[in-house]
N, C-alpha and C positions, 0 to 999 in steps of 0.2 A: 207367776211373776212375783206375787206377794210373798210366796214361800221363800223365794231366792233372796228378796230384800230382808225378810225376817231372819234368815240364816246368816246373812252378812252382818246384820245388826247384832245378832247374838255373838258372833265371832269377834266383832269389834269390842263389845262390852266385856267378854271374857278375857280377851287379850289385854285390855286396859287394866282390868282387875289384877291379872297376873303381873303386869308391869309394875303396878303400884306396890303389890306385896313384895316383889323382888327388890325394888328400890328401898323400901322401908327395912327389909331384912338385911340388906347389905351395908346399911349405915353402921359405922362404929358406935359402940355403946357410949363411950366417953371420948372426948377429944384428947389426943396425945399432948402431953406437956411439951413445950419447946425444948429442943436439945440445947445444952450449954455450948457456947462457942469455946473452942480451945484457945487458950491465951498464949499462943506462940508468936514470936516476933518475926516479922518479915520486913524486907527493905522496901520502902515506899519513898520515892524521890530522894534516895540517898541516905535516909535515916531509918533506924529500926522502929517499927510501929506494931502494936499488938491489935488483936481483934477488938478488945474492949475499948481501945482508943478510937477505933473506926466506927463501931456500932453502938457504943455506950453501954 
């Protein structure tokens, strides 16, 4: 019984270590800069409005 518990504990520890390594390795190195908004005019409430007017 002790051998089974030890085997389960070892599997859990190894699985947790693999998960941590996978999460750290899959993170991007640097965050991507925000994409610029296209400054096209669209009709909002009957008047032309650009993205920069809406979002600043």
